[in-house]
PyMOL Python script that loads the backbone (N, CA, C, O; Angstrom):
from pymol import cmd

cmd.read_pdbstr("""\
ATOM      1  N   MET A   1     129.678  75.041  92.662  1.00  0.00           N
ATOM      2  CA  MET A   1     129.765  76.240  91.842  1.00  0.00           C
ATOM      3  C   MET A   1     130.073  77.425  92.742  1.00  0.00           C
ATOM      4  O   MET A   1     129.663  77.475  93.902  1.00  0.00           O
ATOM      5  N   HIS A   2     130.781  78.347  92.196  1.00  0.00           N
ATOM      6  CA  HIS A   2     131.181  79.552  92.912  1.00  0.00           C
ATOM      7  C   HIS A   2     130.049  80.574  92.891  1.00  0.00           C
ATOM      8  O   HIS A   2     129.404  80.761  91.859  1.00  0.00           O
ATOM      9  N   PHE A   3     129.802  81.231  94.010  1.00  0.00           N
ATOM     10  CA  PHE A   3     128.818  82.315  94.092  1.00  0.00           C
ATOM     11  C   PHE A   3     129.602  83.573  94.447  1.00  0.00           C
ATOM     12  O   PHE A   3     130.171  83.659  95.535  1.00  0.00           O
ATOM     13  N   ASN A   4     129.637  84.521  93.568  1.00  0.00           N
ATOM     14  CA  ASN A   4     130.435  85.732  93.724  1.00  0.00           C
ATOM     15  C   ASN A   4     130.107  86.451  95.031  1.00  0.00           C
ATOM     16  O   ASN A   4     128.948  86.770  95.296  1.00  0.00           O
ATOM     17  N   GLU A   5     131.131  86.702  95.846  1.00  0.00           N
ATOM     18  CA  GLU A   5     130.943  87.360  97.144  1.00  0.00           C
ATOM     19  C   GLU A   5     130.441  88.799  96.998  1.00  0.00           C
ATOM     20  O   GLU A   5     129.680  89.268  97.844  1.00  0.00           O
ATOM     21  N   ASP A   6     130.849  89.502  95.951  1.00  0.00           N
ATOM     22  CA  ASP A   6     130.364  90.865  95.719  1.00  0.00           C
ATOM     23  C   ASP A   6     128.861  90.869  95.458  1.00  0.00           C
ATOM     24  O   ASP A   6     128.147  91.764  95.909  1.00  0.00           O
ATOM     25  N   THR A   7     128.393  89.873  94.734  1.00  0.00           N
ATOM     26  CA  THR A   7     126.958  89.740  94.471  1.00  0.00           C
ATOM     27  C   THR A   7     126.205  89.499  95.774  1.00  0.00           C
ATOM     28  O   THR A   7     125.170  90.120  96.019  1.00  0.00           O
ATOM     29  N   ILE A   8     126.715  88.610  96.599  1.00  0.00           N
ATOM     30  CA  ILE A   8     126.069  88.321  97.881  1.00  0.00           C
ATOM     31  C   ILE A   8     126.049  89.563  98.759  1.00  0.00           C
ATOM     32  O   ILE A   8     125.024  89.868  99.368  1.00  0.00           O
ATOM     33  N   ASP A   9     127.160  90.282  98.834  1.00  0.00           N
ATOM     34  CA  ASP A   9     127.224  91.508  99.642  1.00  0.00           C
ATOM     35  C   ASP A   9     126.212  92.544  99.161  1.00  0.00           C
ATOM     36  O   ASP A   9     125.510  93.158  99.965  1.00  0.00           O
ATOM     37  N   SER A  10     126.144  92.730  97.851  1.00  0.00           N
ATOM     38  CA  SER A  10     125.213  93.704  97.286  1.00  0.00           C
ATOM     39  C   SER A  10     123.765  93.331  97.585  1.00  0.00           C
ATOM     40  O   SER A  10     122.965  94.185  97.968  1.00  0.00           O
ATOM     41  N   LEU A  11     123.432  92.058  97.410  1.00  0.00           N
ATOM     42  CA  LEU A  11     122.063  91.609  97.671  1.00  0.00           C
ATOM     43  C   LEU A  11     121.729  91.652  99.157  1.00  0.00           C
ATOM     44  O   LEU A  11     120.593  91.948  99.526  1.00  0.00           O
ATOM     45  N   ASN A  12     122.700  91.363 100.010  1.00  0.00           N
ATOM     46  CA  ASN A  12     122.460  91.443 101.457  1.00  0.00           C
ATOM     47  C   ASN A  12     122.177  92.881 101.893  1.00  0.00           C
ATOM     48  O   ASN A  12     121.282  93.117 102.704  1.00  0.00           O
ATOM     49  N   ARG A  13     122.935  93.844 101.358  1.00  0.00           N
ATOM     50  CA  ARG A  13     122.674  95.258 101.674  1.00  0.00           C
ATOM     51  C   ARG A  13     121.296  95.672 101.182  1.00  0.00           C
ATOM     52  O   ARG A  13     120.558  96.354 101.893  1.00  0.00           O
ATOM     53  N   PHE A  14     120.950  95.264  99.976  1.00  0.00           N
ATOM     54  CA  PHE A  14     119.639  95.564  99.409  1.00  0.00           C
ATOM     55  C   PHE A  14     118.534  94.989 100.295  1.00  0.00           C
ATOM     56  O   PHE A  14     117.571  95.684 100.620  1.00  0.00           O
ATOM     57  N   ALA A  15     118.675  93.722 100.684  1.00  0.00           N
ATOM     58  CA  ALA A  15     117.656  93.064 101.513  1.00  0.00           C
ATOM     59  C   ALA A  15     117.536  93.752 102.872  1.00  0.00           C
ATOM     60  O   ALA A  15     116.432  93.912 103.391  1.00  0.00           O
ATOM     61  N   LYS A  16     118.642  94.149 103.436  1.00  0.00           N
ATOM     62  CA  LYS A  16     118.607  94.829 104.736  1.00  0.00           C
ATOM     63  C   LYS A  16     117.897  96.175 104.628  1.00  0.00           C
ATOM     64  O   LYS A  16     117.098  96.520 105.499  1.00  0.00           O
ATOM     65  N   ASN A  17     118.177  96.939 103.574  1.00  0.00           N
ATOM     66  CA  ASN A  17     117.546  98.251 103.381  1.00  0.00           C
ATOM     67  C   ASN A  17     116.032  98.154 103.249  1.00  0.00           C
ATOM     68  O   ASN A  17     115.314  99.033 103.724  1.00  0.00           O
ATOM     69  N   TYR A  18     115.542  97.104 102.614  1.00  0.00           N
ATOM     70  CA  TYR A  18     114.104  96.962 102.374  1.00  0.00           C
ATOM     71  C   TYR A  18     113.458  95.926 103.299  1.00  0.00           C
ATOM     72  O   TYR A  18     112.297  95.559 103.116  1.00  0.00           O
ATOM     73  N   ARG A  19     114.208  95.466 104.277  1.00  0.00           N
ATOM     74  CA  ARG A  19     113.719  94.512 105.284  1.00  0.00           C
ATOM     75  C   ARG A  19     113.170  93.226 104.670  1.00  0.00           C
ATOM     76  O   ARG A  19     112.141  92.704 105.099  1.00  0.00           O
ATOM     77  N   PHE A  20     113.878  92.730 103.660  1.00  0.00           N
ATOM     78  CA  PHE A  20     113.563  91.425 103.086  1.00  0.00           C
ATOM     79  C   PHE A  20     114.419  90.385 103.790  1.00  0.00           C
ATOM     80  O   PHE A  20     115.544  90.669 104.202  1.00  0.00           O
ATOM     81  N   ASN A  21     113.890  89.201 103.922  1.00  0.00           N
ATOM     82  CA  ASN A  21     114.712  88.058 104.316  1.00  0.00           C
ATOM     83  C   ASN A  21     115.279  87.473 103.037  1.00  0.00           C
ATOM     84  O   ASN A  21     114.600  87.441 102.010  1.00  0.00           O
ATOM     85  N   ILE A  22     116.507  87.014 103.094  1.00  0.00           N
ATOM     86  CA  ILE A  22     117.138  86.463 101.901  1.00  0.00           C
ATOM     87  C   ILE A  22     117.828  85.161 102.280  1.00  0.00           C
ATOM     88  O   ILE A  22     118.525  85.082 103.292  1.00  0.00           O
ATOM     89  N   THR A  23     117.623  84.137 101.448  1.00  0.00           N
ATOM     90  CA  THR A  23     118.244  82.828 101.651  1.00  0.00           C
ATOM     91  C   THR A  23     118.906  82.425 100.346  1.00  0.00           C
ATOM     92  O   THR A  23     118.323  82.567  99.271  1.00  0.00           O
ATOM     93  N   TYR A  24     120.130  81.921 100.449  1.00  0.00           N
ATOM     94  CA  TYR A  24     120.885  81.494  99.271  1.00  0.00           C
ATOM     95  C   TYR A  24     120.965  79.972  99.236  1.00  0.00           C
ATOM     96  O   TYR A  24     121.229  79.324 100.249  1.00  0.00           O
ATOM     97  N   TYR A  25     120.732  79.419  98.057  1.00  0.00           N
ATOM     98  CA  TYR A  25     120.921  78.002  97.810  1.00  0.00           C
ATOM     99  C   TYR A  25     121.926  77.900  96.665  1.00  0.00           C
ATOM    100  O   TYR A  25     121.638  78.303  95.538  1.00  0.00           O
ATOM    101  N   TYR A  26     123.083  77.368  96.957  1.00  0.00           N
ATOM    102  CA  TYR A  26     124.146  77.331  95.965  1.00  0.00           C
ATOM    103  C   TYR A  26     123.841  76.335  94.855  1.00  0.00           C
ATOM    104  O   TYR A  26     123.313  75.251  95.102  1.00  0.00           O
ATOM    105  N   GLY A  27     124.179  76.718  93.638  1.00  0.00           N
ATOM    106  CA  GLY A  27     123.990  75.858  92.482  1.00  0.00           C
ATOM    107  C   GLY A  27     125.058  74.788  92.417  1.00  0.00           C
ATOM    108  O   GLY A  27     126.013  74.799  93.193  1.00  0.00           O
ATOM    109  N   TYR A  28     124.892  73.867  91.488  1.00  0.00           N
ATOM    110  CA  TYR A  28     125.844  72.771  91.356  1.00  0.00           C
ATOM    111  C   TYR A  28     125.779  72.208  89.937  1.00  0.00           C
ATOM    112  O   TYR A  28     124.828  72.447  89.193  1.00  0.00           O
ATOM    113  N   LEU A  29     126.814  71.459  89.591  1.00  0.00           N
ATOM    114  CA  LEU A  29     126.869  70.779  88.306  1.00  0.00           C
ATOM    115  C   LEU A  29     126.384  69.343  88.495  1.00  0.00           C
ATOM    116  O   LEU A  29     126.732  68.678  89.471  1.00  0.00           O
ATOM    117  N   VAL A  30     125.586  68.887  87.556  1.00  0.00           N
ATOM    118  CA  VAL A  30     125.116  67.502  87.556  1.00  0.00           C
ATOM    119  C   VAL A  30     125.858  66.796  86.431  1.00  0.00           C
ATOM    120  O   VAL A  30     125.707  67.143  85.259  1.00  0.00           O
ATOM    121  N   LYS A  31     126.658  65.804  86.796  1.00  0.00           N
ATOM    122  CA  LYS A  31     127.428  65.060  85.796  1.00  0.00           C
ATOM    123  C   LYS A  31     126.774  63.704  85.584  1.00  0.00           C
ATOM    124  O   LYS A  31     126.354  63.049  86.538  1.00  0.00           O
ATOM    125  N   PHE A  32     126.693  63.297  84.344  1.00  0.00           N
ATOM    126  CA  PHE A  32     126.082  62.021  83.987  1.00  0.00           C
ATOM    127  C   PHE A  32     127.175  61.007  83.701  1.00  0.00           C
ATOM    128  O   PHE A  32     128.088  61.263  82.917  1.00  0.00           O
ATOM    129  N   ASP A  33     127.069  59.851  84.347  1.00  0.00           N
ATOM    130  CA  ASP A  33     128.043  58.781  84.122  1.00  0.00           C
ATOM    131  C   ASP A  33     127.998  58.319  82.678  1.00  0.00           C
ATOM    132  O   ASP A  33     126.936  58.247  82.061  1.00  0.00           O
ATOM    133  N   LYS A  34     129.165  58.011  82.158  1.00  0.00           N
ATOM    134  CA  LYS A  34     129.316  57.450  80.813  1.00  0.00           C
ATOM    135  C   LYS A  34     128.755  58.375  79.720  1.00  0.00           C
ATOM    136  O   LYS A  34     128.353  57.913  78.652  1.00  0.00           O
ATOM    137  N   ALA A  35     128.733  59.669  80.000  1.00  0.00           N
ATOM    138  CA  ALA A  35     128.272  60.637  78.994  1.00  0.00           C
ATOM    139  C   ALA A  35     129.183  61.856  79.054  1.00  0.00           C
ATOM    140  O   ALA A  35     129.775  62.155  80.091  1.00  0.00           O
ATOM    141  N   ASN A  36     129.282  62.531  77.967  1.00  0.00           N
ATOM    142  CA  ASN A  36     130.146  63.697  77.878  1.00  0.00           C
ATOM    143  C   ASN A  36     129.328  64.980  78.033  1.00  0.00           C
ATOM    144  O   ASN A  36     129.606  65.977  77.368  1.00  0.00           O
ATOM    145  N   ILE A  37     128.323  64.958  78.907  1.00  0.00           N
ATOM    146  CA  ILE A  37     127.490  66.134  79.132  1.00  0.00           C
ATOM    147  C   ILE A  37     127.274  66.330  80.626  1.00  0.00           C
ATOM    148  O   ILE A  37     127.436  65.415  81.433  1.00  0.00           O
ATOM    149  N   CYS A  38     126.911  67.533  80.952  1.00  0.00           N
ATOM    150  CA  CYS A  38     126.529  67.830  82.335  1.00  0.00           C
ATOM    151  C   CYS A  38     125.442  68.905  82.296  1.00  0.00           C
ATOM    152  O   CYS A  38     125.260  69.584  81.285  1.00  0.00           O
ATOM    153  N   ALA A  39     124.738  69.043  83.389  1.00  0.00           N
ATOM    154  CA  ALA A  39     123.672  70.045  83.504  1.00  0.00           C
ATOM    155  C   ALA A  39     124.029  70.982  84.651  1.00  0.00           C
ATOM    156  O   ALA A  39     124.749  70.608  85.577  1.00  0.00           O
ATOM    157  N   ILE A  40     123.524  72.182  84.574  1.00  0.00           N
ATOM    158  CA  ILE A  40     123.788  73.184  85.603  1.00  0.00           C
ATOM    159  C   ILE A  40     122.509  73.448  86.388  1.00  0.00           C
ATOM    160  O   ILE A  40     121.468  73.771  85.814  1.00  0.00           O
ATOM    161  N   SER A  41     122.599  73.309  87.691  1.00  0.00           N
ATOM    162  CA  SER A  41     121.520  73.740  88.570  1.00  0.00           C
ATOM    163  C   SER A  41     121.920  75.126  89.064  1.00  0.00           C
ATOM    164  O   SER A  41     122.940  75.258  89.741  1.00  0.00           O
ATOM    165  N   PRO A  42     121.154  76.154  88.749  1.00  0.00           N
ATOM    166  CA  PRO A  42     121.573  77.521  89.074  1.00  0.00           C
ATOM    167  C   PRO A  42     121.522  77.800  90.571  1.00  0.00           C
ATOM    168  O   PRO A  42     120.904  77.062  91.339  1.00  0.00           O
ATOM    169  N   HIS A  43     122.183  78.881  90.967  1.00  0.00           N
ATOM    170  CA  HIS A  43     122.017  79.381  92.326  1.00  0.00           C
ATOM    171  C   HIS A  43     120.571  79.839  92.466  1.00  0.00           C
ATOM    172  O   HIS A  43     119.986  80.372  91.523  1.00  0.00           O
ATOM    173  N   LYS A  44     120.009  79.631  93.633  1.00  0.00           N
ATOM    174  CA  LYS A  44     118.640  80.081  93.894  1.00  0.00           C
ATOM    175  C   LYS A  44     118.696  81.091  95.029  1.00  0.00           C
ATOM    176  O   LYS A  44     119.325  80.848  96.060  1.00  0.00           O
ATOM    177  N   ILE A  45     118.041  82.216  94.834  1.00  0.00           N
ATOM    178  CA  ILE A  45     118.002  83.274  95.834  1.00  0.00           C
ATOM    179  C   ILE A  45     116.542  83.475  96.189  1.00  0.00           C
ATOM    180  O   ILE A  45     115.733  83.842  95.337  1.00  0.00           O
ATOM    181  N   LEU A  46     116.208  83.236  97.438  1.00  0.00           N
ATOM    182  CA  LEU A  46     114.827  83.347  97.891  1.00  0.00           C
ATOM    183  C   LEU A  46     114.671  84.618  98.713  1.00  0.00           C
ATOM    184  O   LEU A  46     115.286  84.769  99.769  1.00  0.00           O
ATOM    185  N   PHE A  47     113.843  85.527  98.217  1.00  0.00           N
ATOM    186  CA  PHE A  47     113.495  86.749  98.934  1.00  0.00           C
ATOM    187  C   PHE A  47     112.137  86.531  99.581  1.00  0.00           C
ATOM    188  O   PHE A  47     111.226  85.996  98.950  1.00  0.00           O
ATOM    189  N   SER A  48     111.996  86.937 100.822  1.00  0.00           N
ATOM    190  CA  SER A  48     110.702  86.787 101.483  1.00  0.00           C
ATOM    191  C   SER A  48     110.447  87.956 102.419  1.00  0.00           C
ATOM    192  O   SER A  48     111.364  88.556 102.980  1.00  0.00           O
ATOM    193  N   LYS A  49     109.162  88.250 102.564  1.00  0.00           N
ATOM    194  CA  LYS A  49     108.712  89.302 103.465  1.00  0.00           C
ATOM    195  C   LYS A  49     107.227  89.079 103.705  1.00  0.00           C
ATOM    196  O   LYS A  49     106.457  88.918 102.758  1.00  0.00           O
ATOM    197  N   ASN A  50     106.828  89.068 104.963  1.00  0.00           N
ATOM    198  CA  ASN A  50     105.416  88.903 105.322  1.00  0.00           C
ATOM    199  C   ASN A  50     104.779  87.683 104.652  1.00  0.00           C
ATOM    200  O   ASN A  50     103.683  87.783 104.101  1.00  0.00           O
ATOM    201  N   ASP A  51     105.451  86.548 104.695  1.00  0.00           N
ATOM    202  CA  ASP A  51     104.959  85.284 104.130  1.00  0.00           C
ATOM    203  C   ASP A  51     104.779  85.302 102.611  1.00  0.00           C
ATOM    204  O   ASP A  51     104.077  84.452 102.064  1.00  0.00           O
ATOM    205  N   ILE A  52     105.393  86.241 101.941  1.00  0.00           N
ATOM    206  CA  ILE A  52     105.396  86.286 100.473  1.00  0.00           C
ATOM    207  C   ILE A  52     106.817  85.971 100.032  1.00  0.00           C
ATOM    208  O   ILE A  52     107.777  86.522 100.570  1.00  0.00           O
ATOM    209  N   ASN A  53     106.950  85.080  99.049  1.00  0.00           N
ATOM    210  CA  ASN A  53     108.266  84.639  98.588  1.00  0.00           C
ATOM    211  C   ASN A  53     108.453  84.935  97.105  1.00  0.00           C
ATOM    212  O   ASN A  53     107.499  84.936  96.327  1.00  0.00           O
ATOM    213  N   LEU A  54     109.696  85.185  96.737  1.00  0.00           N
ATOM    214  CA  LEU A  54     110.068  85.353  95.336  1.00  0.00           C
ATOM    215  C   LEU A  54     111.381  84.615  95.121  1.00  0.00           C
ATOM    216  O   LEU A  54     112.372  84.895  95.795  1.00  0.00           O
ATOM    217  N   LEU A  55     111.388  83.668  94.180  1.00  0.00           N
ATOM    218  CA  LEU A  55     112.578  82.896  93.862  1.00  0.00           C
ATOM    219  C   LEU A  55     113.247  83.483  92.628  1.00  0.00           C
ATOM    220  O   LEU A  55     112.606  83.671  91.593  1.00  0.00           O
ATOM    221  N   VAL A  56     114.539  83.772  92.745  1.00  0.00           N
ATOM    222  CA  VAL A  56     115.334  84.321  91.651  1.00  0.00           C
ATOM    223  C   VAL A  56     116.442  83.316  91.343  1.00  0.00           C
ATOM    224  O   VAL A  56     117.094  82.813  92.258  1.00  0.00           O
ATOM    225  N   LEU A  57     116.655  83.025  90.074  1.00  0.00           N
ATOM    226  CA  LEU A  57     117.715  82.108  89.643  1.00  0.00           C
ATOM    227  C   LEU A  57     118.893  82.905  89.111  1.00  0.00           C
ATOM    228  O   LEU A  57     118.724  83.932  88.454  1.00  0.00           O
ATOM    229  N   HIS A  58     120.087  82.413  89.406  1.00  0.00           N
ATOM    230  CA  HIS A  58     121.315  83.102  88.979  1.00  0.00           C
ATOM    231  C   HIS A  58     122.371  82.055  88.644  1.00  0.00           C
ATOM    232  O   HIS A  58     122.667  81.191  89.470  1.00  0.00           O
ATOM    233  N   TYR A  59     122.943  82.120  87.443  1.00  0.00           N
ATOM    234  CA  TYR A  59     123.920  81.126  86.998  1.00  0.00           C
ATOM    235  C   TYR A  59     125.364  81.516  87.281  1.00  0.00           C
ATOM    236  O   TYR A  59     126.252  80.684  87.095  1.00  0.00           O
ATOM    237  N   ASP A  60     125.641  82.730  87.719  1.00  0.00           N
ATOM    238  CA  ASP A  60     126.972  83.211  88.059  1.00  0.00           C
ATOM    239  C   ASP A  60     127.932  83.057  86.888  1.00  0.00           C
ATOM    240  O   ASP A  60     127.638  83.564  85.806  1.00  0.00           O
ATOM    241  N   ASP A  61     129.055  82.387  87.051  1.00  0.00           N
ATOM    242  CA  ASP A  61     130.103  82.320  86.029  1.00  0.00           C
ATOM    243  C   ASP A  61     129.771  81.392  84.869  1.00  0.00           C
ATOM    244  O   ASP A  61     130.554  81.305  83.923  1.00  0.00           O
ATOM    245  N   TYR A  62     128.655  80.704  84.908  1.00  0.00           N
ATOM    246  CA  TYR A  62     128.361  79.707  83.895  1.00  0.00           C
ATOM    247  C   TYR A  62     127.515  80.240  82.743  1.00  0.00           C
ATOM    248  O   TYR A  62     127.075  79.469  81.890  1.00  0.00           O
ATOM    249  N   MET A  63     127.287  81.529  82.713  1.00  0.00           N
ATOM    250  CA  MET A  63     126.576  82.143  81.597  1.00  0.00           C
ATOM    251  C   MET A  63     127.540  83.080  80.893  1.00  0.00           C
ATOM    252  O   MET A  63     128.550  83.479  81.472  1.00  0.00           O
ATOM    253  N   GLU A  64     127.239  83.438  79.644  1.00  0.00           N
ATOM    254  CA  GLU A  64     128.091  84.381  78.923  1.00  0.00           C
ATOM    255  C   GLU A  64     128.181  85.702  79.670  1.00  0.00           C
ATOM    256  O   GLU A  64     129.261  86.276  79.805  1.00  0.00           O
ATOM    257  N   ASN A  65     127.046  86.176  80.152  1.00  0.00           N
ATOM    258  CA  ASN A  65     127.014  87.391  80.959  1.00  0.00           C
ATOM    259  C   ASN A  65     126.609  86.964  82.358  1.00  0.00           C
ATOM    260  O   ASN A  65     125.441  86.670  82.612  1.00  0.00           O
ATOM    261  N   GLU A  66     127.576  86.931  83.265  1.00  0.00           N
ATOM    262  CA  GLU A  66     127.324  86.352  84.582  1.00  0.00           C
ATOM    263  C   GLU A  66     126.438  87.207  85.476  1.00  0.00           C
ATOM    264  O   GLU A  66     126.127  86.793  86.593  1.00  0.00           O
ATOM    265  N   ASN A  67     126.031  88.356  85.033  1.00  0.00           N
ATOM    266  CA  ASN A  67     125.221  89.241  85.861  1.00  0.00           C
ATOM    267  C   ASN A  67     123.739  89.169  85.520  1.00  0.00           C
ATOM    268  O   ASN A  67     123.023  90.157  85.683  1.00  0.00           O
ATOM    269  N   LEU A  68     123.271  88.029  85.054  1.00  0.00           N
ATOM    270  CA  LEU A  68     121.866  87.891  84.697  1.00  0.00           C
ATOM    271  C   LEU A  68     121.107  87.100  85.752  1.00  0.00           C
ATOM    272  O   LEU A  68     121.609  86.125  86.311  1.00  0.00           O
ATOM    273  N   TYR A  69     119.881  87.551  86.008  1.00  0.00           N
ATOM    274  CA  TYR A  69     119.000  86.933  86.991  1.00  0.00           C
ATOM    275  C   TYR A  69     117.695  86.583  86.294  1.00  0.00           C
ATOM    276  O   TYR A  69     117.248  87.303  85.401  1.00  0.00           O
ATOM    277  N   PHE A  70     117.088  85.481  86.703  1.00  0.00           N
ATOM    278  CA  PHE A  70     115.888  84.997  86.046  1.00  0.00           C
ATOM    279  C   PHE A  70     114.772  84.791  87.066  1.00  0.00           C
ATOM    280  O   PHE A  70     115.001  84.306  88.174  1.00  0.00           O
ATOM    281  N   VAL A  71     113.556  85.173  86.665  1.00  0.00           N
ATOM    282  CA  VAL A  71     112.363  84.997  87.507  1.00  0.00           C
ATOM    283  C   VAL A  71     111.349  84.222  86.674  1.00  0.00           C
ATOM    284  O   VAL A  71     111.119  84.541  85.508  1.00  0.00           O
ATOM    285  N   ASP A  72     110.752  83.214  87.274  1.00  0.00           N
ATOM    286  CA  ASP A  72     109.753  82.401  86.590  1.00  0.00           C
ATOM    287  C   ASP A  72     108.608  83.274  86.095  1.00  0.00           C
ATOM    288  O   ASP A  72     108.086  84.107  86.836  1.00  0.00           O
ATOM    289  N   GLY A  73     108.227  83.082  84.857  1.00  0.00           N
ATOM    290  CA  GLY A  73     107.114  83.822  84.281  1.00  0.00           C
ATOM    291  C   GLY A  73     107.523  85.104  83.572  1.00  0.00           C
ATOM    292  O   GLY A  73     106.706  85.718  82.885  1.00  0.00           O
ATOM    293  N   GLU A  74     108.765  85.512  83.726  1.00  0.00           N
ATOM    294  CA  GLU A  74     109.254  86.711  83.045  1.00  0.00           C
ATOM    295  C   GLU A  74     110.031  86.288  81.803  1.00  0.00           C
ATOM    296  O   GLU A  74     110.806  85.332  81.843  1.00  0.00           O
ATOM    297  N   LYS A  75     109.822  86.995  80.717  1.00  0.00           N
ATOM    298  CA  LYS A  75     110.430  86.611  79.441  1.00  0.00           C
ATOM    299  C   LYS A  75     111.899  86.964  79.336  1.00  0.00           C
ATOM    300  O   LYS A  75     112.671  86.214  78.739  1.00  0.00           O
ATOM    301  N   SER A  76     112.299  88.079  79.898  1.00  0.00           N
ATOM    302  CA  SER A  76     113.678  88.547  79.762  1.00  0.00           C
ATOM    303  C   SER A  76     114.430  88.422  81.077  1.00  0.00           C
ATOM    304  O   SER A  76     113.842  88.554  82.150  1.00  0.00           O
ATOM    305  N   PRO A  77     115.729  88.167  80.993  1.00  0.00           N
ATOM    306  CA  PRO A  77     116.535  88.144  82.217  1.00  0.00           C
ATOM    307  C   PRO A  77     116.747  89.564  82.753  1.00  0.00           C
ATOM    308  O   PRO A  77     116.504  90.548  82.054  1.00  0.00           O
ATOM    309  N   PHE A  78     117.193  89.647  83.977  1.00  0.00           N
ATOM    310  CA  PHE A  78     117.401  90.928  84.647  1.00  0.00           C
ATOM    311  C   PHE A  78     118.878  91.137  84.949  1.00  0.00           C
ATOM    312  O   PHE A  78     119.625  90.177  85.137  1.00  0.00           O
ATOM    313  N   THR A  79     119.292  92.394  84.995  1.00  0.00           N
ATOM    314  CA  THR A  79     120.606  92.761  85.490  1.00  0.00           C
ATOM    315  C   THR A  79     120.481  92.995  86.992  1.00  0.00           C
ATOM    316  O   THR A  79     119.380  92.928  87.538  1.00  0.00           O
ATOM    317  N   MET A  80     121.583  93.265  87.655  1.00  0.00           N
ATOM    318  CA  MET A  80     121.534  93.522  89.103  1.00  0.00           C
ATOM    319  C   MET A  80     120.629  94.709  89.418  1.00  0.00           C
ATOM    320  O   MET A  80     119.824  94.638  90.346  1.00  0.00           O
ATOM    321  N   VAL A  81     120.745  95.780  88.672  1.00  0.00           N
ATOM    322  CA  VAL A  81     119.923  96.978  88.918  1.00  0.00           C
ATOM    323  C   VAL A  81     118.450  96.682  88.664  1.00  0.00           C
ATOM    324  O   VAL A  81     117.593  97.047  89.469  1.00  0.00           O
ATOM    325  N   SER A  82     118.154  96.026  87.552  1.00  0.00           N
ATOM    326  CA  SER A  82     116.748  95.792  87.217  1.00  0.00           C
ATOM    327  C   SER A  82     116.108  94.727  88.111  1.00  0.00           C
ATOM    328  O   SER A  82     114.903  94.786  88.355  1.00  0.00           O
ATOM    329  N   ILE A  83     116.889  93.746  88.610  1.00  0.00           N
ATOM    330  CA  ILE A  83     116.279  92.752  89.505  1.00  0.00           C
ATOM    331  C   ILE A  83     115.926  93.393  90.835  1.00  0.00           C
ATOM    332  O   ILE A  83     114.910  93.044  91.436  1.00  0.00           O
ATOM    333  N   LYS A  84     116.742  94.318  91.304  1.00  0.00           N
ATOM    334  CA  LYS A  84     116.420  95.017  92.554  1.00  0.00           C
ATOM    335  C   LYS A  84     115.136  95.819  92.398  1.00  0.00           C
ATOM    336  O   LYS A  84     114.295  95.824  93.296  1.00  0.00           O
ATOM    337  N   ARG A  85     114.979  96.493  91.271  1.00  0.00           N
ATOM    338  CA  ARG A  85     113.764  97.256  90.994  1.00  0.00           C
ATOM    339  C   ARG A  85     112.560  96.320  90.921  1.00  0.00           C
ATOM    340  O   ARG A  85     111.502  96.614  91.479  1.00  0.00           O
ATOM    341  N   TYR A  86     112.726  95.189  90.229  1.00  0.00           N
ATOM    342  CA  TYR A  86     111.647  94.209  90.093  1.00  0.00           C
ATOM    343  C   TYR A  86     111.217  93.681  91.464  1.00  0.00           C
ATOM    344  O   TYR A  86     110.022  93.570  91.738  1.00  0.00           O
ATOM    345  N   ILE A  87     112.172  93.360  92.312  1.00  0.00           N
ATOM    346  CA  ILE A  87     111.865  92.819  93.640  1.00  0.00           C
ATOM    347  C   ILE A  87     111.113  93.840  94.480  1.00  0.00           C
ATOM    348  O   ILE A  87     110.136  93.493  95.144  1.00  0.00           O
ATOM    349  N   ARG A  88     111.550  95.087  94.462  1.00  0.00           N
ATOM    350  CA  ARG A  88     110.840  96.141  95.214  1.00  0.00           C
ATOM    351  C   ARG A  88     109.401  96.254  94.746  1.00  0.00           C
ATOM    352  O   ARG A  88     108.483  96.300  95.564  1.00  0.00           O
ATOM    353  N   GLU A  89     109.197  96.300  93.432  1.00  0.00           N
ATOM    354  CA  GLU A  89     107.849  96.429  92.874  1.00  0.00           C
ATOM    355  C   GLU A  89     107.006  95.181  93.154  1.00  0.00           C
ATOM    356  O   GLU A  89     105.812  95.286  93.434  1.00  0.00           O
ATOM    357  N   TYR A  90     107.618  94.020  93.080  1.00  0.00           N
ATOM    358  CA  TYR A  90     106.904  92.763  93.332  1.00  0.00           C
ATOM    359  C   TYR A  90     106.328  92.753  94.747  1.00  0.00           C
ATOM    360  O   TYR A  90     105.158  92.420  94.936  1.00  0.00           O
ATOM    361  N   PHE A  91     107.132  93.111  95.728  1.00  0.00           N
ATOM    362  CA  PHE A  91     106.660  93.096  97.111  1.00  0.00           C
ATOM    363  C   PHE A  91     105.723  94.262  97.396  1.00  0.00           C
ATOM    364  O   PHE A  91     104.828  94.150  98.233  1.00  0.00           O
ATOM    365  N   LYS A  92     105.921  95.367  96.713  1.00  0.00           N
ATOM    366  CA  LYS A  92     105.002  96.503  96.899  1.00  0.00           C
ATOM    367  C   LYS A  92     103.597  96.119  96.412  1.00  0.00           C
ATOM    368  O   LYS A  92     102.607  96.474  97.052  1.00  0.00           O
ATOM    369  N   LYS A  93     103.505  95.398  95.286  1.00  0.00           N
ATOM    370  CA  LYS A  93     102.199  94.991  94.740  1.00  0.00           C
ATOM    371  C   LYS A  93     101.540  93.902  95.573  1.00  0.00           C
ATOM    372  O   LYS A  93     100.314  93.858  95.672  1.00  0.00           O
ATOM    373  N   ASN A  94     102.338  93.019  96.174  1.00  0.00           N
ATOM    374  CA  ASN A  94     101.797  91.820  96.821  1.00  0.00           C
ATOM    375  C   ASN A  94     101.655  91.925  98.340  1.00  0.00           C
ATOM    376  O   ASN A  94     101.178  90.985  98.975  1.00  0.00           O
ATOM    377  N   ILE A  95     102.047  93.012  98.913  1.00  0.00           N
ATOM    378  CA  ILE A  95     101.899  93.152 100.384  1.00  0.00           C
ATOM    379  C   ILE A  95     100.667  93.964 100.685  1.00  0.00           C
ATOM    380  O   ILE A  95     100.355  94.202 101.852  1.00  0.00           O
TER     381      ILE A  95
END
""", "prot")
cmd.dss("prot")
cmd.show_as("cartoon", "prot")
cmd.util.cbc("prot")
cmd.orient("prot")
């Protein structure tokens, strides 16, 4: 699966400004033999700082709105602006 380079650049600048470590795990398609279906494993973005981790899921081009980010336990998806705000607040509360 393709991971948009602009998204990576934006997140890398954000992580550098707030001194977060960031690791990307690229998503992939899972195809089932003898079936006309497949499953999507999303991109995973791991933010970490001071031994605290936050995993963010991102489907990129495979969603209707490719700019959505998902965090476990949160009901609504995030946009690029709101996920950055969420990450800052998450680490501020947990450090």
